ZAFILO-21732 format. One record per residue: residue in three letters; x, y, z of N, C-alpha, C in turn. Coordinates in steps of 0.05 Angstrom, whole numbers. Atoms other than C-alpha are relative to their C-alpha. Last residue first. Layout:
BEGIN
SITE residuo    n_u    n_v    n_w   ca_u   ca_v   ca_w    c_u    c_v    c_w
SITE     Ala      X      Y      Z      X      Y      Z      X      Y      Z
...
***
This chain:
BEGIN
SITE residuo    n_u    n_v    n_w   ca_u   ca_v   ca_w    c_u    c_v    c_w
SITE     Unk      5     12    -26  -4436   1591  -1483     -7     21     21
SITE     Unk     27     11      0  -4442   1615  -1555     -7    -12     27
SITE     Unk     20    -22     -2  -4383   1662  -1549    -28    -11      2
SITE     Unk      0     -9    -28  -4337   1602  -1534    -20     23      4
SITE     Unk     18     17    -15  -4356   1573  -1602     -2      9     29
SITE     Unk     27     -8      6  -4323   1632  -1636    -20    -16     16
SITE     Unk      3    -26    -13  -4258   1615  -1601    -28     11     -5
SITE     Unk      3      5    -29  -4265   1542  -1621     -4     26     15
SITE     Unk     26     11     -4  -4277   1564  -1693     -5     -6     30
SITE     Unk     19    -23      1  -4215   1608  -1691    -28    -10      5
SITE     Unk     -3    -18    -23  -4171   1551  -1666    -21     22      0
SITE     Unk      9     16    -24  -4198   1500  -1717      2     18     25
SITE     Unk     29     -1     -1  -4191   1554  -1771    -11    -16     23
SITE     Unk      7    -26    -11  -4117   1559  -1755    -30      3      2
SITE     Unk     -6      1    -29  -4111   1484  -1765     -6     27     13
SITE     Unk     21     17    -13  -4145   1490  -1833      4     -1     30
SITE     Unk     24    -17     -2  -4099   1548  -1852    -23    -15     13
SITE     Unk     -5    -20    -21  -4038   1505  -1835    -25     18      3
SITE     Unk      3     14    -26  -4065   1447  -1877      3     20     23
SITE     Unk     29      5     -4  -4074   1494  -1936     -5    -14     26
SITE     Unk     12    -25     -8  -4002   1517  -1927    -30     -2      4
SITE     Unk     -8     -5    -28  -3978   1445  -1928    -12     26     10
SITE     Unk     14     19    -17  -4017   1431  -1992      6      4     29
SITE     Unk     29     -8     -3  -3993   1495  -2025    -16    -19     18
SITE     Unk      4    -24    -17  -3920   1476  -2008    -29      8      2
SITE     Unk      7      8    -27  -3917   1405  -2035     -7     23     18
SITE     Unk     28      8      0  -3921   1429  -2108     -8    -10     28
SITE     Unk     18    -23     -7  -3856   1467  -2097    -29     -9      2
SITE     Unk     -1    -22     19  -3817   1401  -2096    -20     21      8
SITE     Unk      1     11     27  -3820   1332  -2064      1     22    -21
SITE     Unk     12    -19     19  -3797   1360  -1997      1    -12    -28
SITE     Unk    -19    -14     17  -3786   1305  -1946    -14     17    -21
SITE     Unk    -19     17     13  -3832   1253  -1917     19     13    -18
SITE     Unk     10     28      0  -3890   1299  -1902     20    -17    -16
SITE     Unk     -1     11     26  -3855   1364  -1883     -9    -30      1
SITE     Unk    -25     11      8  -3879   1389  -1816     -1    -11    -29
SITE     Unk      8     24     15  -3939   1435  -1808     26    -12    -11
SITE     Unk    -22     12     16  -3924   1485  -1753    -11    -25    -14
SITE     Unk      5     27     11  -3978   1530  -1724     23     -9    -17
SITE     Unk    -23      6     16  -3971   1591  -1679     -2    -30     -9
SITE     Unk     -9     28      3  -4036   1616  -1652     25     -1    -17
SITE     Unk    -22      5     19  -4064   1682  -1627      6    -30     -1
SITE     Unk    -15     25     -5  -4124   1709  -1590     21     -3    -22
SITE     Unk    -24      3     17  -4164   1773  -1584     15    -25      8
SITE     Unk    -17     22     -8  -4236   1778  -1559     24     -1    -19
SITE     Unk    -10     18     21  -4272   1844  -1566     18    -21     12
SITE     Unk    -29     -2      6  -4309   1874  -1507      8    -20    -22
SITE     Unk    -16     12    -21  -4385   1873  -1513     29      2     -7
SITE     Unk    -16     24      5  -4415   1922  -1562     13    -10     25
SITE     Unk    -27      0    -12  -4471   1972  -1552     14    -26     -5
SITE     Unk     -8     23    -15  -4536   1990  -1587     28      3     11
SITE     Unk    -20     16     14  -4544   2041  -1642      9    -25     15
SITE     Unk     11     12     25  -4610   2066  -1615     21    -18    -14
SITE     Unk     -5    -17     24  -4583   2078  -1545     -9    -15    -25
SITE     Unk     16    -24     -3  -4614   2044  -1484      3     19    -24
SITE     Unk     -1    -12    -27  -4587   1978  -1504    -18     24      1
SITE     Unk     18    -22     -4  -4593   1930  -1562      1     10     28
SITE     Unk     25      9    -14  -4532   1886  -1569    -17     25      5
SITE     Unk     13    -18    -19  -4479   1902  -1620    -25    -13     12
SITE     Unk     20    -17     13  -4444   1842  -1652    -12     19     21
SITE     Unk     28      8     -1  -4384   1814  -1616    -18     20    -13
SITE     Unk     16    -21    -13  -4315   1834  -1641    -29     -8      0
SITE     Unk     28      7      3  -4269   1775  -1654    -16     21     15
SITE     Unk     17    -16    -18  -4197   1796  -1663    -29     -6     -8
SITE     Unk     27     -7     10  -4147   1748  -1694    -15     15     22
SITE     Unk     18     -9    -22  -4073   1736  -1687    -27      6    -13
SITE     Unk     22    -18      6  -4029   1694  -1734    -14      9     26
SITE     Unk      5    -15    -25  -3965   1655  -1739    -22     21     -6
SITE     Unk     21    -21      1  -3961   1602  -1793     -3     12     27
SITE     Unk      6    -13    -25  -3899   1559  -1804    -20     22     -4
SITE     Unk     13    -26      0  -3894   1510  -1862     -5     10     28
SITE     Unk     15     -4    -25  -3846   1452  -1873    -11     28      1
SITE     Unk     29     -2      6  -3827   1447  -1947    -17      0     26
SITE     Unk     11     27     -2  -3757   1423  -1928    -29     -1     -6
SITE     Unk    -12     16     20  -3724   1488  -1952    -11    -29     -1
SITE     Unk    -29     -1     -1  -3773   1529  -1910     11    -19    -22
SITE     Unk    -11     26      1  -3847   1545  -1923     31      3      1
SITE     Unk    -22      8     18  -3873   1611  -1900      4    -30      1
SITE     Unk     13     22     15  -3934   1644  -1868     19     -9    -22
SITE     Unk    -20     18     13  -3914   1695  -1815    -15    -23    -14
SITE     Unk    -27    -12     -2  -3951   1755  -1786     21    -16    -14
SITE     Unk    -21     21      2  -4022   1737  -1807     27     14      0
SITE     Unk    -25    -13      8  -4075   1786  -1782     22    -22      1
SITE     Unk    -23     19     -2  -4146   1759  -1781     25     14    -10
SITE     Unk    -23    -11     14  -4206   1805  -1768     24    -18      5
SITE     Unk    -25     15     -4  -4273   1775  -1748     21     13    -18
SITE     Unk    -22     -7     19  -4336   1817  -1738     25    -15      7
SITE     Unk    -25     -7    -14  -4395   1784  -1702     22      5    -21
SITE     Unk    -24      7     14  -4461   1788  -1739     25      8     16
SITE     Unk    -24    -10    -14  -4524   1788  -1697     25    -11    -14
SITE     Unk      1    -29     -3  -4589   1784  -1736     26     11     12
SITE     Unk      0     -8    -28  -4580   1714  -1764      2     30      2
SITE     Unk     26      2    -13  -4559   1690  -1832      2      8     29
SITE     Unk      4     26    -13  -4495   1715  -1862    -28      0     13
SITE     Unk     15     -1    -25  -4484   1771  -1912     -3    -28     11
SITE     Unk     24     16     -1  -4431   1776  -1965    -14      4     27
SITE     Unk     18     -8     21  -4376   1824  -1987    -27    -16      0
SITE     Unk      6    -28     -2  -4334   1823  -1923    -21      9    -21
SITE     Unk    -23    -18      2  -4336   1748  -1918    -10     28     -1
SITE     Unk      0    -17     24  -4393   1708  -1889     26     15     -2
SITE     Unk    -26    -12      6  -4401   1651  -1840     -2     16    -25
SITE     Unk     -7    -19    -22  -4466   1629  -1806     27     14     -4
SITE     Unk      8    -28      6  -4500   1596  -1865      7     20     22
SITE     Unk      5     -8     28  -4493   1526  -1836     -9     29     -2
SITE     Unk     27      7     10  -4466   1522  -1764     -4      9    -29
SITE     Unk     20    -15    -14  -4390   1527  -1756    -28     -7    -11
SITE     Unk     -4      5    -29  -4332   1481  -1775    -22     14     17
SITE     Unk      2     29     -5  -4343   1473  -1850      1     -7     30
SITE     Unk     27      9      7  -4360   1547  -1857     -3    -30      5
SITE     Unk     17     -6    -22  -4295   1563  -1820    -29     -9     -5
SITE     Unk     -7     16    -22  -4254   1526  -1872    -19      5     24
SITE     Unk      9     27      5  -4290   1558  -1930      5    -18     24
SITE     Unk     29      0      1  -4282   1628  -1903    -11    -28     -4
SITE     Unk     10     -3    -27  -4210   1614  -1885    -30      0      2
SITE     Unk     -4     25    -14  -4197   1589  -1955    -10      1     29
SITE     Unk     18     20     10  -4228   1649  -1989      2    -26     15
SITE     Unk     27     -7     -8  -4192   1699  -1944    -20    -21     -9
SITE     Unk      1      5    -29  -4125   1663  -1954    -28      6     10
SITE     Unk      2     29     -3  -4136   1662  -2030     -3     -7     30
SITE     Unk     26      8      9  -4151   1737  -2031     -4    -30      4
SITE     Unk     20     -7    -20  -4091   1752  -1988    -28     -8     -7
SITE     Unk     -1     18    -24  -4046   1711  -2033    -21      8     20
SITE     Unk    -13    -13    -23  -4066   1746  -2098     -2    -17     26
SITE     Unk     16    -23     -9  -4089   1694  -2149     16     14     22
SITE     Unk     20     -6     21  -4059   1636  -2188    -16     24      6
SITE     Unk     28      4     -9  -3998   1634  -2143    -18      9    -23
SITE     Unk     16    -23     -7  -3930   1626  -2176    -28     -8     10
SITE     Unk     23     11    -14  -3874   1576  -2186    -16     23     12
SITE     Unk     11     22     15  -3822   1595  -2238    -24    -13     12
SITE     Unk     15    -10     24  -3808   1664  -2210    -13    -23    -15
SITE     Unk     -1     19     22  -3790   1636  -2141    -17      9    -24
SITE     Unk     24     -7     16  -3774   1689  -2089      2    -16    -26
SITE     Unk     -3      8     28  -3726   1660  -2037    -26      6    -15
SITE     Unk     22     13     13  -3723   1696  -1971      7     -7    -28
SITE     Unk      0      3     29  -3665   1715  -1926    -25    -15    -10
SITE     Unk     -1    -25     14  -3661   1744  -1856     -2     -2    -30
SITE     Unk     15    -21    -15  -3679   1688  -1808      0     27    -15
SITE     Unk     -9     -2    -28  -3660   1634  -1858    -14     24     13
SITE     Unk    -26     13     -1  -3680   1610  -1927     11     -1     28
SITE     Unk    -19    -11    -19  -3755   1626  -1922     26    -17     -1
SITE     Unk    -10     19    -20  -3795   1609  -1984     20     14     18
SITE     Unk    -22     -9    -17  -3837   1656  -2027      7    -21     21
SITE     Unk     -2     15    -25  -3880   1635  -2086     24      8     16
SITE     Unk    -21     20     -2  -3886   1690  -2138     -1    -14     27
SITE     Unk      9     24     12  -3954   1725  -2143     22    -22      1
SITE     Unk    -10      2     27  -3936   1779  -2093    -10    -27    -11
SITE     Unk     20    -12     17  -3960   1802  -2025     10      2    -29
SITE     Unk     16     22     12  -3917   1754  -1986    -20     10    -20
SITE     Unk    -18     16     17  -3864   1807  -1972    -14    -24    -12
SITE     Unk     -3    -12     27  -3919   1854  -1948     18    -17    -18
SITE     Unk    -25    -16      2  -3938   1807  -1891      4     11    -28
SITE     Unk    -24     17      2  -4011   1785  -1894     25     17     -1
SITE     Unk    -24    -13      8  -4077   1818  -1874     23    -20      0
SITE     Unk    -23     18     -2  -4147   1789  -1872     25     15    -10
SITE     Unk    -27     -9      8  -4207   1833  -1857     20    -22      3
SITE     Unk     -3    -27     11  -4282   1829  -1849     27      6    -12
SITE     Unk    -29     -3      3  -4296   1755  -1840      6     26    -14
SITE     Unk     -9    -12     25  -4368   1762  -1817     30      3      0
SITE     Unk    -26    -15      1  -4391   1715  -1763      4     11    -28
SITE     Unk     -8     -4     28  -4459   1686  -1742     24     19     -1
SITE     Unk      9    -24     15  -4463   1667  -1669      9     -1    -29
SITE     Unk    -23    -16     10  -4458   1596  -1641    -10     24    -16
SITE     Unk     -3    -24    -15  -4519   1572  -1603     23     17     -9
SITE     Unk     20    -20      7  -4540   1522  -1656      4     26     15
SITE     Unk     24      4    -16  -4476   1483  -1648    -19     23     -6
SITE     Unk     24    -16      5  -4415   1473  -1692    -22     -7     20
SITE     Unk      8    -12    -25  -4351   1445  -1661    -27     15     -3
SITE     Unk      5    -29      0  -4342   1399  -1720     -9      9     27
SITE     Unk     28     -8      3  -4315   1329  -1707     -3     30      3
SITE     Unk     15      9    -24  -4239   1323  -1715    -29      9     -4
SITE     Unk     -9     27     -6  -4199   1325  -1780    -14    -11     25
SITE     Unk    -12      4    -26  -4238   1386  -1804      8    -29      5
SITE     Unk     19      8    -20  -4250   1390  -1879     14     -4     27
SITE     Unk     -1     29     -8  -4199   1426  -1920    -20     -5     22
SITE     Unk     13      6    -26  -4204   1492  -1959      1    -30      5
SITE     Unk     26     15      1  -4154   1496  -2017    -11     -3     28
SITE     Unk      5     12    -27  -4095   1542  -2034    -29    -11      1
SITE     Unk     20    -13    -16  -4075   1554  -2106     -2    -13     27
SITE     Unk     11     15    -23  -4017   1539  -2152    -22     16     14
SITE     Unk     18    -16    -16  -3989   1561  -2220    -14    -17     21
SITE     Unk     21     16    -13  -3928   1531  -2254    -16     18     18
SITE     Unk      8    -10    -27  -3885   1573  -2302    -23    -17     10
SITE     Unk     24    -16     -1  -3858   1531  -2360     -6      9     28
SITE     Unk     24     15    -10  -3786   1508  -2359    -24     18      2
SITE     Unk      9    -10    -26  -3738   1548  -2403    -24    -16      9
SITE     Unk    -10     17    -22  -3708   1504  -2458     -9     10     27
SITE     Unk     12     26      1  -3750   1533  -2515      8    -17     24
SITE     Unk     28     -2     -8  -3732   1604  -2495    -13    -28      1
SITE     Unk      1     -6    -29  -3657   1589  -2496    -29      1      9
SITE     Unk     -8     24    -15  -3663   1554  -2564     -2      5     30
SITE     Unk     23     19      1  -3701   1612  -2593      6    -25     16
SITE     Unk     21    -11    -17  -3647   1660  -2569    -24    -18      0
SITE     Unk     -8      3    -28  -3592   1617  -2598    -21     10     19
SITE     Unk      3     29     -7  -3628   1610  -2665      8     -4     29
SITE     Unk     29      6     -2  -3637   1686  -2669     -4    -29      9
SITE     Unk     10    -13    -25  -3563   1697  -2655    -29     -7      5
SITE     Unk    -10     15    -23  -3543   1646  -2708     -9     11     26
SITE     Unk     15     25     -1  -3588   1679  -2759      9    -17     23
SITE     Unk     27     -5    -10  -3560   1747  -2743    -16    -26      3
SITE     Unk     -4     -6    -28  -3489   1722  -2753    -27      5     14
SITE     Unk     -5     25    -15  -3508   1688  -2818      2      5     30
SITE     Unk     24     16     -1  -3538   1754  -2843      4    -26     15
SITE     Unk     19    -11    -19  -3479   1797  -2822    -25    -17      1
SITE     Unk     15     21    -14  -3428   1751  -2856    -21     11     19
SITE     Unk     17    -14    -19  -3392   1790  -2911    -19    -20     14
SITE     Unk     25    -11     10  -3339   1747  -2944    -15     15     22
SITE     Unk     -4    -26     13  -3266   1736  -2925    -25     13    -10
SITE     Unk     -4      5     29  -3273   1662  -2910      5     25    -15
SITE     Unk    -27     12      2  -3263   1675  -2835      7     -5    -29
SITE     Unk     -1     28    -10  -3323   1721  -2839     29    -10     -4
SITE     Unk    -12     19     19  -3316   1796  -2846      2    -27     12
SITE     Unk    -19     17    -13  -3363   1841  -2807     10    -21    -21
SITE     Unk      1     28      8  -3398   1897  -2843     23    -15     14
SITE     Unk    -25     14     -3  -3410   1964  -2809     -3    -29     -7
SITE     Unk      2     26    -14  -3469   2003  -2836     28    -13      1
***
């Protein structure tokens, strides 16, 4: 073993280790705790478009960009740079939260018991398949959120001459939604609220598209 000599001439390995341990403990104690966030369904700001003639829908698939598929919160710095925040994280995988929130938002905008996710059933004999593809879903330095998404609505099979029935052509649409910062960015806690608002606005568009099938 190599012994280090203190300024007083004595052996000081134990004091050195004690000082190192104290420094490490101090660094850990001063680190801010990790904060966890979630996304939340929001009620429509305008009267619901629900009507009895609207079809039942199954939310089969939701996809998000690969760079968002992490627990850390991601912010866009510019067109080519992202900030991954280790201190502020999501409480669940982002795609699962988005699916849950879209299901809740659509349920608030469509007739009762007419919306289901991929693991549930909905009332009614004709289930239309809904697939949502999110291409962009970021907050910037001001906590303003941009959401770009497309969705495909595939009508349920209709009974025809063949046993399996036939499908009408699918409907595809897209939306780009911007939620501005509400009076400046108060911190990371403002981002989940803005992202939830963006998903609610996307649900308004999708619900209106589903409503068109009922006419």
